[in-house]
C-alpha positions in Angstrom: 26.3 160.4 58.2 27.7 157.0 57.7 25.3 154.4 58.8 26.0 151.7 61.5 26.5 148.2 60.5 23.3 147.5 62.7 21.2 149.9 60.7 22.4 148.6 57.5 21.6 144.9 58.4 18.2 145.9 59.7 17.5 147.7 56.3 18.8 144.6 54.7 16.3 142.5 56.6 13.3 144.9 55.8 14.1 145.4 52.0 14.4 142.4 50.0 16.2 144.2 47.2 18.6 145.8 49.5 22.1 145.2 47.9 23.9 145.2 51.2 22.0 142.4 52.7 23.7 139.5 50.9 27.1 141.1 51.9 26.2 141.3 55.7 24.8 137.8 55.3 28.3 136.8 54.2 29.9 139.0 57.1 27.7 136.8 59.6 28.1 133.5 58.0 32.0 134.2 58.0 32.1 135.3 61.6 29.9 132.2 62.5 32.3 129.8 60.6 35.4 131.5 62.3 34.0 131.1 65.8 33.3 127.5 65.7 36.4 126.9 63.6 38.7 128.5 66.1 36.8 126.7 69.1 37.2 123.4 67.0 41.1 123.9 66.8 41.3 124.7 70.6 39.2 121.9 71.5 41.5 119.5 69.1 44.7 120.8 70.7 43.3 120.3 74.2 42.6 116.6 73.5 45.9 116.1 72.2 47.5 117.8 75.1 45.7 115.5 77.6 46.8 112.4 75.8 50.5 113.7 75.7 50.4 115.1 79.4 49.1 111.7 80.4 51.9 109.8 78.7 54.4 112.2 80.1 53.0 112.3 83.7 53.0 108.5 84.1 56.7 107.8 83.8 57.8 111.0 85.6 55.8 110.3 88.7 57.3 106.7 88.7 60.6 108.3 88.3 60.1 110.5 91.3 58.7 107.6 93.4 54.9 108.8 93.6 53.6 106.3 91.3 50.2 105.9 93.3 49.5 109.4 91.9 50.8 109.0 88.6 48.7 105.9 87.6 45.6 107.2 88.7 46.1 110.6 87.1 47.1 109.0 84.0 43.8 106.8 83.6 42.0 110.3 84.6 43.5 112.3 81.7 42.9 109.5 79.2 39.3 109.2 80.5 38.8 113.0 80.0 40.6 112.9 76.5 38.2 109.8 75.5 35.0 111.7 76.2 36.7 114.9 74.6 36.9 112.7 71.4 33.2 111.8 71.8 32.2 115.4 72.0 34.4 116.5 69.0 32.7 114.0 66.9 29.3 115.6 67.8 30.8 119.1 67.1 32.3 118.0 63.8 28.8 116.8 62.5 27.3 120.4 62.9 26.3 121.4 59.3 28.1 124.4 57.7 25.3 124.6 55.2 22.8 125.9 57.8 22.4 129.8 57.7 24.6 131.6 60.2 21.9 131.9 63.0 21.0 128.3 63.0 24.7 127.3 62.9 25.6 129.3 65.8 22.5 128.1 67.7 23.5 124.3 66.9 27.0 125.1 68.1 25.7 126.9 71.4 23.5 123.9 72.2 26.7 121.7 71.6 28.6 123.9 74.2 25.8 124.1 76.8 25.7 120.2 76.6 29.3 119.9 76.9 29.6 122.3 79.8 26.6 120.5 81.6 28.5 117.2 81.3 31.7 118.6 82.5 30.1 120.1 85.5 28.4 116.8 86.4 31.8 114.9 85.9 33.8 117.5 87.9 32.0 116.6 91.1 33.7 113.3 91.0 36.9 114.1 89.0 38.2 116.6 91.5 37.7 114.4 94.6 39.4 111.6 92.4 42.3 114.0 92.0 42.5 114.9 95.6 42.6 111.3 96.7 45.3 110.7 94.0 47.4 113.1 95.3 47.0 112.0 98.9 47.9 108.4 97.8 51.1 109.5 95.9 52.5 111.2 98.9 51.3 108.7 101.6 52.4 105.5 99.9 55.5 106.9 98.1 57.3 104.5 95.6 57.0 100.9 94.8 58.7 98.5 97.4 60.1 101.2 99.4 59.2 102.7 102.8 55.7 104.2 103.1 56.0 107.9 104.0 52.7 107.8 105.5 53.4 105.0 107.9 56.7 106.8 108.8 54.6 109.8 109.7 52.2 107.9 111.7 55.2 106.1 113.5 56.8 109.4 114.4 53.6 110.9 115.7 52.9 107.8 117.9 56.4 108.4 119.5 55.1 111.8 121.0 51.5 110.8 121.2 51.2 107.2 122.2 47.4 107.5 123.0 46.6 108.7 119.4 43.2 107.4 118.3 43.7 105.1 115.2 41.4 103.6 112.9 42.8 100.6 110.9 46.2 101.9 111.7 45.5 105.5 110.5 45.1 108.5 112.8 41.6 109.6 113.1 42.3 113.0 112.0 43.8 111.9 108.9 40.7 110.0 107.9 38.4 112.9 109.1 40.7 115.2 106.8 40.3 112.9 103.8 36.5 112.9 104.4 36.5 116.6 104.6 38.5 116.9 101.4 36.4 114.7 99.5 33.3 116.4 100.4 34.8 119.8 99.7 35.8 118.8 96.2 32.5 117.1 95.5 30.6 120.2 96.5 32.6 122.6 94.7 33.7 120.4 91.9 31.2 121.8 89.4 32.0 125.3 90.0 35.8 124.6 89.8 35.1 122.8 86.5 33.1 125.8 85.0 35.9 128.0 86.2 38.4 125.8 84.4 36.4 125.8 81.1 36.0 129.5 81.4 39.7 130.0 81.8 40.4 128.0 78.5 37.3 128.9 76.4 35.7 131.9 78.1 36.8 134.5 75.5 35.5 132.7 72.7 32.2 131.7 74.2 31.6 135.4 75.3 32.1 136.2 71.5 29.5 133.6 70.7 26.9 134.9 73.1 27.6 138.4 71.9 27.1 137.5 68.4 24.0 135.5 69.0 22.5 138.3 71.0 23.1 140.7 68.1 21.7 138.4 65.6 18.6 137.7 67.6 17.9 141.3 68.1 18.3 142.2 64.7 15.8 139.2 63.8 13.4 140.4 66.3 13.3 143.9 64.6 12.5 142.3 61.3 
């Protein structure tokens, strides 16, 4: 009966003269390099995409008269891209001369650090996005009518006794506070979901390969 790759690999660990061990070492080395290289390409493309999206988003938002959303979002995407470059430099420093297991473990440590940072920042970024969206639709374009004020004026016609705080309906302020609190609380989970949507498949491959290698090392 043909031996499974796991059986052959274990024998390669146990027998120093096993001819298949070097071949399987090469196989695992290649798998490790392929996973990291694929992630690195995806990460680089995402950083470039963030810069391009920021450059396109700003003039488009000004053109459709929601600059108070476009300008904050422009700086947000630039901010994310800059930190992406910072983490990419750390990723590029991973030594390919390490053995496949150490190489993957180093990469795994990098991904966990990146995810942890993203989770922390998401608790602030998503409330920021929420407030930017509200500002864009509330204030409208430069120098024109303010849609938010027009809404308040129309509400006051039918509800002259409506409670205002600094000229803004109390329910609007409460809605803003609720929205900020909601996205601050769930921002970390949303950030993880976002990362999983983009990188989930390759990270699952990483976990699976590391698990296989650790099991094989444990049987040695």
